[in-house]
C-alpha angles and dihedrals in degrees: 000000000000089000095053098082099048089044091055092046090052093050091048091050093047094050093048092053094044098067122120128242098226117143118204120216117235092220116112121201131187122232087261089060098048097102087054093047092051092051090049092051094049094045090050093036091232126142117259118220115200119196120171116210137159108250090204091068132071 
């Protein structure tokens, strides 16, 4: 039981220091604009995140 608090502290410290530095753009493109978004991402050397959703749902 004495080791529980230091162990929890270590796990918390480890998880706080292991986060990624990925910045997500606020731009949203439709599937029709995917080629344009790819070209823009390559030109600006930025990552492209592709998430497929159904716009008819909430």
